[in-house]
Backbone as a chain_set.jsonl record, in Angstrom:
{"seq": "MPYVVDFQNVSTVGLETSPFADTLAGLRANEARYFKNKYDHVFEVTSVDDDPATLEWVTGILNDERDIVIGSRPLEVTSFEVEGIRMAYVFYESGLSINVMYSVEDGGKRAVGFKLSDGMEIPEELESRFKFARQKSKLAGTIRGSYFVIKGEH", "coords": {"N": [[-6.871, -114.013, -44.485], [-5.763, -112.397, -41.74], [-4.996, -109.078, -41.148], [-2.702, -106.942, -39.808], [-3.278, -103.566, -38.938], [-1.246, -101.24, -39.634], [-0.55, -98.03, -38.218], [1.564, -96.339, -38.683], [3.187, -96.61, -40.789], [1.347, -96.379, -43.4], [-0.723, -98.436, -45.531], [-2.259, -99.786, -48.048], [-3.207, -102.321, -48.083], [-5.437, -104.845, -48.868], [-7.371, -103.043, -49.762], [-7.082, -102.278, -52.44], [-8.883, -102.25, -54.67], [-10.455, -100.364, -54.329], [-11.445, -96.872, -55.413], [-10.689, -94.945, -53.709], [-8.295, -95.864, -52.322], [-6.083, -95.008, -51.063], [-6.926, -92.908, -49.37], [-8.911, -94.253, -48.099], [-7.404, -96.346, -46.861], [-5.837, -94.58, -45.081], [-7.925, -93.776, -43.365], [-8.368, -96.278, -42.239], [-6.206, -96.359, -40.757], [-6.184, -94.416, -39.142], [-8.212, -95.329, -37.191], [-6.979, -97.483, -36.188], [-4.855, -96.151, -34.958], [-6.17, -94.823, -32.875], [-7.496, -96.694, -31.496], [-5.032, -98.146, -30.615], [-3.973, -96.263, -28.941], [-5.804, -95.305, -27.13], [-6.987, -97.907, -25.926], [-4.817, -99.77, -26.045], [-5.105, -101.707, -27.925], [-4.68, -103.854, -30.85], [-5.367, -103.182, -33.839], [-6.784, -105.178, -36.307], [-7.469, -106.395, -39.235], [-9.747, -108.381, -41.511], [-10.528, -110.068, -44.482], [-13.947, -109.853, -45.936], [-14.956, -112.642, -46.612], [-13.668, -114.261, -44.822], [-14.922, -113.458, -42.525], [-17.748, -113.464, -42.317], [-19.808, -113.178, -40.58], [-19.627, -110.842, -38.997], [-19.931, -109.058, -41.127], [-22.609, -109.543, -41.249], [-23.745, -109.042, -39.029], [-23.305, -106.288, -38.755], [-24.561, -105.51, -41.056], [-27.054, -106.298, -40.71], [-28.046, -104.71, -38.382], [-27.958, -102.104, -39.456], [-30.152, -102.531, -41.486], [-32.208, -103.407, -39.594], [-32.527, -101.241, -37.866], [-32.669, -98.91, -39.226], [-33.451, -99.286, -41.945], [-31.322, -99.334, -43.88], [-29.417, -100.084, -46.673], [-26.552, -100.715, -47.678], [-24.855, -100.11, -50.852], [-22.313, -100.457, -51.89], [-19.647, -102.49, -52.406], [-18.481, -104.533, -49.588], [-15.091, -104.611, -48.382], [-13.401, -105.356, -46.244], [-13.4, -106.565, -42.811], [-13.732, -106.222, -39.114], [-13.928, -107.29, -35.831], [-14.225, -106.942, -32.303], [-13.548, -106.63, -28.87], [-13.474, -104.172, -26.4], [-12.989, -103.092, -23.061], [-15.675, -103.775, -22.379], [-17.243, -103.228, -24.527], [-18.358, -103.85, -27.482], [-17.101, -103.999, -30.767], [-17.33, -103.186, -33.973], [-16.246, -103.267, -37.445], [-16.786, -102.192, -40.946], [-15.14, -101.884, -44.091], [-15.71, -100.167, -46.81], [-15.549, -100.717, -50.659], [-16.41, -98.328, -51.927], [-15.261, -96.405, -50.209], [-16.27, -95.802, -47.878], [-16.577, -96.263, -44.34], [-18.141, -98.208, -41.888], [-19.019, -98.203, -38.389], [-19.694, -100.233, -35.612], [-20.765, -99.504, -32.223], [-21.254, -101.009, -29.549], [-22.43, -101.576, -26.4], [-21.917, -104.108, -23.971], [-23.236, -104.545, -21.611], [-26.709, -103.831, -20.622], [-28.161, -100.627, -21.068], [-25.925, -99.186, -21.724], [-23.941, -97.253, -24.0], [-24.907, -97.435, -27.45], [-24.347, -97.295, -30.683], [-24.175, -96.662, -34.2], [-21.721, -95.558, -36.367], [-20.779, -93.665, -39.212], [-18.151, -93.04, -41.546], [-16.599, -91.032, -44.052], [-14.357, -91.489, -46.708], [-11.689, -89.247, -47.568], [-12.585, -87.125, -50.025], [-14.521, -88.661, -51.136], [-18.057, -88.815, -52.467], [-21.201, -88.286, -50.624], [-22.824, -91.415, -49.886], [-25.627, -92.486, -51.706], [-27.45, -93.841, -50.239], [-27.388, -92.82, -47.942], [-27.417, -89.981, -48.06], [-29.788, -88.395, -47.901], [-30.662, -88.807, -45.363], [-28.661, -88.297, -43.226], [-26.483, -85.751, -41.603], [-23.37, -84.767, -42.179], [-20.448, -84.209, -40.329], [-17.37, -82.686, -40.231], [-13.954, -83.476, -39.872], [-10.327, -82.992, -39.113], [-7.783, -85.25, -39.971], [-4.41, -86.227, -39.6], [-3.678, -88.848, -40.843], [-5.69, -89.297, -42.478], [-6.757, -87.212, -43.929], [-9.14, -85.227, -44.644], [-12.172, -86.147, -42.724], [-15.177, -87.17, -42.952], [-18.145, -87.295, -41.052], [-20.986, -89.448, -39.464], [-23.639, -90.289, -37.22], [-25.785, -92.627, -35.696], [-27.981, -93.41, -33.019], [-28.379, -96.662, -31.533], [-31.288, -98.487, -31.017], [-32.669, -100.796, -30.495], [-32.095, -104.315, -29.729], [-29.49, -106.142, -30.552]], "CA": [[-5.849, -114.028, -43.591], [-5.855, -111.349, -40.734], [-3.882, -108.004, -41.433], [-2.564, -106.049, -38.569], [-3.277, -102.21, -39.725], [-0.021, -100.257, -39.157], [-0.791, -96.597, -38.604], [2.997, -95.458, -38.741], [3.302, -96.922, -42.388], [-0.06, -96.784, -43.951], [-0.619, -99.19, -46.386], [-3.743, -100.101, -49.025], [-3.382, -103.97, -48.319], [-6.779, -105.419, -48.837], [-8.273, -102.171, -50.085], [-6.674, -101.919, -53.623], [-9.928, -102.192, -55.582], [-11.311, -98.964, -54.034], [-10.954, -95.719, -55.989], [-10.242, -94.288, -52.604], [-7.702, -96.953, -51.514], [-5.094, -94.291, -50.183], [-7.803, -92.173, -48.181], [-9.482, -95.2, -47.069], [-6.222, -96.686, -45.907], [-5.785, -93.451, -43.922], [-9.005, -93.681, -42.466], [-8.42, -97.235, -41.437], [-5.072, -96.263, -39.98], [-6.636, -93.438, -38.116], [-8.908, -96.078, -36.408], [-6.132, -98.319, -35.608], [-4.236, -95.5, -33.959], [-7.336, -94.504, -31.814], [-7.592, -97.958, -30.502], [-3.853, -98.443, -29.778], [-3.646, -95.083, -27.928], [-6.93, -95.447, -25.924], [-7.089, -99.015, -25.202], [-3.777, -100.387, -26.221], [-5.621, -102.6, -28.842], [-4.073, -103.83, -32.128], [-6.363, -103.17, -34.881], [-6.496, -106.246, -37.153], [-8.736, -106.535, -40.307], [-9.617, -109.644, -42.538], [-11.283, -110.138, -45.546], [-15.207, -110.216, -45.583], [-15.042, -113.902, -46.914], [-12.915, -114.813, -43.688], [-15.523, -113.115, -41.309], [-19.059, -113.023, -42.785], [-20.5, -113.1, -39.424], [-19.367, -109.656, -38.465], [-20.832, -108.089, -41.822], [-24.078, -109.932, -41.293], [-24.241, -108.535, -37.739], [-23.666, -104.86, -38.988], [-25.893, -105.067, -42.091], [-28.428, -106.414, -39.9], [-28.49, -103.508, -37.427], [-28.419, -100.991, -40.37], [-31.496, -102.791, -41.916], [-33.436, -103.413, -38.705], [-32.636, -100.05, -37.25], [-32.99, -97.608, -40.09], [-33.915, -99.78, -43.217], [-30.381, -99.004, -44.769], [-28.783, -101.345, -47.247], [-25.16, -100.359, -48.399], [-24.916, -100.802, -52.169], [-21.092, -100.705, -52.136], [-18.934, -104.108, -51.978], [-17.713, -104.665, -48.479], [-13.793, -105.371, -48.432], [-12.643, -105.805, -45.029], [-14.153, -106.241, -41.503], [-13.086, -106.409, -37.88], [-14.751, -107.215, -34.699], [-13.349, -106.962, -31.059], [-14.259, -106.03, -27.433], [-12.711, -103.542, -25.446], [-13.68, -102.553, -21.868], [-17.257, -104.019, -22.318], [-17.869, -102.344, -25.625], [-18.343, -104.778, -28.527], [-16.918, -102.962, -31.85], [-17.335, -103.975, -35.615], [-16.313, -102.353, -38.716], [-16.888, -102.656, -42.209], [-14.57, -100.876, -44.809], [-16.497, -100.631, -48.204], [-14.866, -100.186, -51.877], [-16.551, -96.927, -52.065], [-14.478, -95.455, -49.285], [-17.094, -95.59, -46.663], [-16.31, -97.074, -43.265], [-19.084, -98.147, -40.969], [-18.635, -98.984, -37.172], [-20.743, -100.281, -34.639], [-20.0, -99.447, -30.934], [-22.353, -101.887, -28.695], [-22.006, -101.979, -24.966], [-22.321, -105.366, -23.673], [-24.162, -104.193, -20.644], [-27.84, -102.95, -20.913], [-28.035, -99.385, -20.747], [-24.628, -98.567, -22.119], [-23.907, -96.659, -25.366], [-24.798, -98.313, -28.569], [-24.404, -96.473, -31.772], [-23.629, -96.9, -35.503], [-20.855, -94.653, -37.02], [-20.182, -93.689, -40.583], [-17.112, -92.126, -42.028], [-16.44, -91.064, -45.546], [-12.909, -91.133, -46.961], [-11.486, -87.99, -48.052], [-13.003, -86.99, -51.471], [-15.775, -89.172, -51.954], [-19.289, -88.323, -52.086], [-21.958, -89.208, -49.579], [-23.504, -92.473, -50.588], [-27.0, -92.234, -52.211], [-28.364, -94.335, -49.43], [-27.162, -92.01, -46.71], [-27.382, -88.721, -48.162], [-30.843, -87.607, -47.339], [-31.06, -89.238, -43.9], [-27.771, -87.904, -42.135], [-25.841, -84.662, -41.89], [-21.839, -85.199, -41.928], [-19.59, -83.325, -39.557], [-15.993, -82.702, -40.844], [-12.751, -83.433, -38.908], [-9.212, -83.114, -39.927], [-6.748, -86.246, -39.389], [-3.168, -86.366, -40.252], [-3.652, -89.941, -41.477], [-6.819, -89.475, -43.563], [-7.055, -85.901, -44.36], [-10.575, -84.616, -43.894], [-12.98, -87.021, -42.605], [-16.689, -86.576, -42.817], [-18.659, -88.584, -40.083], [-22.32, -89.074, -38.897], [-24.004, -91.557, -36.511], [-27.242, -92.92, -35.008], [-28.177, -94.331, -31.796], [-29.084, -98.11, -31.601], [-32.557, -98.436, -30.131], [-33.087, -102.305, -30.4], [-31.287, -105.322, -29.06], [-28.585, -106.912, -31.496]], "C": [[-5.859, -112.64, -43.005], [-4.583, -110.435, -41.233], [-3.802, -106.947, -40.421], [-2.221, -104.462, -39.172], [-2.247, -101.37, -38.929], [-0.157, -98.819, -39.589], [0.498, -95.599, -38.67], [3.395, -95.514, -40.411], [2.072, -97.315, -43.038], [0.129, -97.462, -45.172], [-2.066, -99.514, -46.974], [-3.926, -101.631, -48.916], [-4.791, -104.043, -48.112], [-7.884, -104.256, -49.407], [-7.998, -101.63, -51.618], [-7.834, -101.572, -54.684], [-10.823, -101.05, -55.348], [-10.54, -97.866, -54.729], [-10.338, -94.72, -55.032], [-9.099, -95.141, -51.634], [-6.656, -96.111, -50.504], [-5.969, -93.539, -48.926], [-8.52, -93.312, -47.267], [-8.544, -96.189, -46.158], [-5.914, -95.827, -44.71], [-6.618, -93.571, -42.869], [-8.858, -94.937, -41.523], [-7.249, -97.159, -40.302], [-5.35, -95.315, -38.616], [-7.326, -94.228, -36.885], [-7.98, -96.867, -35.594], [-5.238, -97.454, -34.515], [-4.902, -95.151, -32.726], [-7.289, -95.583, -30.935], [-6.368, -98.421, -29.692], [-3.641, -97.401, -28.626], [-4.555, -95.04, -26.785], [-6.748, -96.579, -25.284], [-6.109, -100.206, -25.591], [-4.183, -101.712, -27.056], [-5.018, -102.682, -30.197], [-5.315, -104.111, -33.034], [-5.904, -104.024, -36.158], [-7.991, -106.394, -37.878], [-8.729, -107.896, -41.034], [-10.614, -109.306, -43.49], [-12.807, -110.431, -45.295], [-15.34, -111.67, -45.721], [-14.631, -114.77, -45.688], [-13.598, -114.629, -42.52], [-16.789, -112.829, -41.827], [-19.949, -112.779, -41.648], [-20.548, -111.491, -39.012], [-20.103, -108.772, -39.799], [-22.183, -108.457, -41.562], [-24.697, -108.932, -39.912], [-24.496, -106.855, -37.926], [-24.662, -104.427, -39.883], [-27.087, -105.394, -41.508], [-29.057, -105.326, -38.902], [-28.61, -102.53, -38.315], [-29.945, -101.282, -40.944], [-32.687, -102.765, -40.785], [-33.627, -101.868, -38.2], [-33.306, -98.877, -38.03], [-33.301, -97.987, -41.619], [-32.871, -99.43, -44.198], [-29.734, -100.157, -45.305], [-27.746, -100.411, -48.005], [-25.136, -100.871, -49.862], [-23.291, -100.984, -52.552], [-20.508, -102.07, -51.877], [-18.155, -103.793, -50.828], [-16.158, -105.312, -48.87], [-13.324, -106.055, -47.383], [-13.57, -105.645, -43.867], [-13.221, -106.45, -40.369], [-14.023, -106.327, -36.81], [-13.903, -107.569, -33.4], [-14.11, -106.553, -30.102], [-13.23, -105.297, -26.697], [-13.42, -102.917, -24.256], [-15.254, -102.583, -22.001], [-17.872, -103.316, -23.626], [-17.493, -103.53, -26.926], [-18.149, -103.686, -29.764], [-16.862, -103.809, -32.969], [-17.007, -102.907, -36.408], [-16.296, -102.936, -39.873], [-16.217, -101.544, -43.109], [-15.132, -101.249, -46.294], [-15.445, -99.93, -49.644], [-15.217, -98.779, -52.231], [-15.8, -95.843, -51.33], [-15.21, -95.127, -48.141], [-16.69, -96.55, -45.646], [-17.482, -97.111, -42.086], [-18.731, -98.718, -39.712], [-19.766, -99.059, -36.296], [-20.216, -100.406, -33.169], [-21.388, -100.206, -30.108], [-21.933, -102.296, -27.339], [-22.667, -103.412, -24.765], [-23.454, -105.328, -22.443], [-25.394, -103.383, -21.088], [-27.573, -101.675, -20.455], [-26.912, -98.474, -21.068], [-24.922, -98.064, -23.568], [-24.011, -97.709, -26.478], [-25.059, -97.423, -29.792], [-23.754, -97.134, -33.032], [-23.111, -95.672, -36.103], [-20.584, -94.747, -38.489], [-19.122, -92.61, -40.866], [-16.71, -92.34, -43.471], [-14.943, -90.649, -45.717], [-12.821, -89.89, -47.743], [-11.697, -87.772, -49.822], [-13.812, -87.685, -52.015], [-17.145, -88.583, -51.423], [-20.058, -89.145, -51.126], [-22.775, -90.138, -50.379], [-25.213, -92.138, -50.521], [-27.887, -92.698, -50.897], [-28.244, -93.766, -47.863], [-27.337, -90.58, -46.786], [-28.433, -88.106, -47.565], [-31.336, -87.891, -45.889], [-30.053, -88.689, -42.732], [-27.103, -86.469, -42.719], [-24.27, -85.097, -41.573], [-21.306, -84.05, -41.572], [-18.198, -83.563, -40.204], [-15.042, -82.768, -39.572], [-11.562, -83.619, -39.6], [-8.239, -84.335, -39.26], [-5.563, -86.336, -40.316], [-2.891, -87.586, -41.192], [-4.707, -89.997, -42.698], [-7.218, -88.426, -44.26], [-8.293, -85.402, -43.824], [-11.505, -85.686, -43.921], [-14.284, -86.585, -42.214], [-17.45, -87.825, -42.005], [-20.09, -88.24, -39.857], [-22.521, -90.447, -38.078], [-25.383, -91.636, -36.195], [-27.029, -93.798, -33.923], [-28.964, -95.644, -32.18], [-30.057, -98.211, -30.791], [-32.702, -99.75, -29.708], [-31.841, -103.101, -29.865], [-30.614, -106.181, -30.331], [-27.857, -107.887, -30.777]], "O": [[-5.965, -111.704, -43.797], [-3.492, -110.866, -41.605], [-4.725, -106.159, -40.211], [-1.165, -104.176, -39.737], [-2.42, -100.924, -37.795], [-0.002, -98.368, -40.724], [0.444, -94.37, -38.702], [3.82, -94.567, -41.072], [1.79, -98.501, -43.208], [1.079, -97.144, -45.888], [-3.01, -99.456, -46.185], [-4.764, -102.176, -49.634], [-5.333, -103.36, -47.243], [-9.084, -104.521, -49.485], [-8.62, -100.645, -52.014], [-7.666, -100.652, -55.484], [-11.799, -100.804, -56.056], [-9.31, -97.811, -54.723], [-9.603, -93.81, -55.413], [-9.078, -95.048, -50.407], [-6.441, -96.481, -49.35], [-5.662, -93.63, -47.737], [-8.657, -93.278, -46.044], [-8.84, -96.674, -45.066], [-5.764, -96.259, -43.568], [-6.276, -93.509, -41.688], [-9.111, -94.864, -40.32], [-7.303, -97.733, -39.215], [-4.904, -95.435, -37.475], [-7.088, -93.882, -35.728], [-8.155, -96.938, -34.378], [-4.94, -97.919, -33.415], [-4.315, -95.167, -31.644], [-7.065, -95.442, -29.733], [-6.406, -98.907, -28.561], [-3.185, -97.717, -27.527], [-4.177, -94.785, -25.642], [-6.367, -96.516, -24.116], [-6.45, -101.385, -25.502], [-3.559, -102.747, -26.821], [-4.813, -101.608, -30.763], [-6.074, -105.075, -32.942], [-4.953, -103.732, -36.884], [-9.127, -106.472, -37.41], [-7.655, -108.492, -41.124], [-11.43, -108.397, -43.342], [-13.021, -111.276, -44.425], [-15.972, -112.115, -44.763], [-15.157, -115.869, -45.512], [-13.284, -115.266, -41.515], [-16.989, -111.615, -41.775], [-20.932, -112.077, -41.884], [-21.643, -111.015, -38.717], [-20.825, -107.825, -39.485], [-22.994, -107.539, -41.676], [-25.758, -108.31, -39.847], [-25.455, -106.228, -37.477], [-25.409, -103.455, -39.771], [-28.119, -104.787, -41.797], [-30.255, -105.136, -38.692], [-29.573, -101.823, -38.017], [-30.821, -100.42, -40.879], [-33.802, -102.27, -40.955], [-34.743, -101.351, -38.145], [-34.194, -98.121, -37.636], [-33.395, -97.092, -42.459], [-33.258, -99.2, -45.343], [-29.481, -101.133, -44.6], [-28.073, -99.526, -48.795], [-25.402, -102.058, -50.052], [-23.039, -101.675, -53.539], [-21.058, -102.741, -51.003], [-17.264, -102.946, -50.887], [-16.046, -106.337, -49.543], [-12.877, -107.198, -47.479], [-14.422, -104.756, -43.857], [-12.06, -106.809, -40.566], [-14.866, -105.431, -36.786], [-12.992, -108.396, -33.454], [-15.247, -106.131, -30.314], [-12.165, -105.844, -26.409], [-14.423, -102.235, -24.47], [-15.972, -101.608, -21.777], [-19.027, -102.891, -23.597], [-16.347, -103.922, -27.141], [-18.851, -102.677, -29.824], [-16.427, -104.961, -32.954], [-17.381, -101.758, -36.171], [-15.867, -104.084, -39.992], [-16.605, -100.383, -42.981], [-15.027, -102.354, -46.827], [-14.785, -98.893, -49.586], [-14.383, -98.074, -52.798], [-15.706, -94.671, -51.695], [-14.827, -94.206, -47.419], [-16.441, -97.691, -46.035], [-17.701, -96.096, -41.424], [-18.106, -99.776, -39.788], [-20.639, -98.197, -36.197], [-19.369, -101.25, -32.876], [-22.505, -99.707, -30.25], [-21.173, -103.246, -27.152], [-23.719, -103.777, -25.29], [-24.429, -106.078, -22.441], [-25.253, -102.395, -21.809], [-26.809, -101.523, -19.502], [-26.886, -97.276, -20.786], [-25.924, -98.382, -24.208], [-23.315, -98.724, -26.464], [-26.125, -96.807, -29.792], [-22.914, -98.027, -32.923], [-23.893, -94.759, -36.367], [-20.193, -95.807, -38.978], [-19.233, -91.453, -40.46], [-16.523, -93.428, -44.016], [-14.387, -89.747, -45.091], [-13.731, -89.511, -48.48], [-10.957, -88.273, -50.669], [-14.027, -87.582, -53.223], [-17.343, -88.045, -50.334], [-19.799, -90.307, -50.811], [-23.355, -89.773, -51.402], [-25.852, -91.682, -49.572], [-28.873, -92.052, -50.542], [-28.85, -94.18, -46.874], [-27.412, -89.92, -45.75], [-28.18, -87.268, -46.7], [-32.265, -87.285, -45.354], [-30.411, -88.607, -41.557], [-27.143, -86.106, -43.895], [-24.097, -85.833, -40.602], [-21.494, -82.997, -42.182], [-17.961, -84.67, -40.688], [-15.294, -82.24, -38.489], [-11.57, -84.313, -40.617], [-7.995, -84.292, -38.054], [-5.65, -86.485, -41.535], [-2.098, -87.51, -42.13], [-4.525, -90.667, -43.715], [-8.001, -88.588, -45.196], [-8.44, -85.182, -42.622], [-11.733, -86.22, -45.006], [-14.502, -85.777, -41.311], [-17.351, -89.02, -42.281], [-20.505, -87.088, -39.978], [-21.813, -91.448, -38.194], [-26.122, -90.683, -36.443], [-26.184, -94.689, -33.833], [-29.934, -95.698, -32.936], [-29.743, -98.009, -29.618], [-32.873, -99.917, -28.5], [-30.759, -102.57, -29.617], [-31.366, -106.862, -31.029], [-27.063, -108.621, -31.365]]}, "num_chains": 1, "name": "protein.A"}
């Protein structure tokens, strides 16, 4: 069942099994606030069981582009389009959030972003491949993030 992420009253709904449920919920709320403020888009997530296609698309890109397989259990996903950009998110039990930004038109920006919940360690499958920058968030504490540019067609 879809869940509209409320960035004013942060909730751990759907993320309860994560040891970082509170900070992951803050990270999810931070994304919801961004899309509401920038695009007037309501950020709605669903369980992986209800939308396996989004998970398959994101994991396919990770595997095809960088031979990355995330070891943590995916909890929630979302997929939507704003201003010609297809967005997809996967929130993992480990506290990791992965997003794909994929311009619909050829030649547009296409990238995969990784964000780590406050307090979590860098996952082993990403540790030696990426450097993570820090940013402060009122909703999520300290977010560490990294990304790579998508080169292929997906």
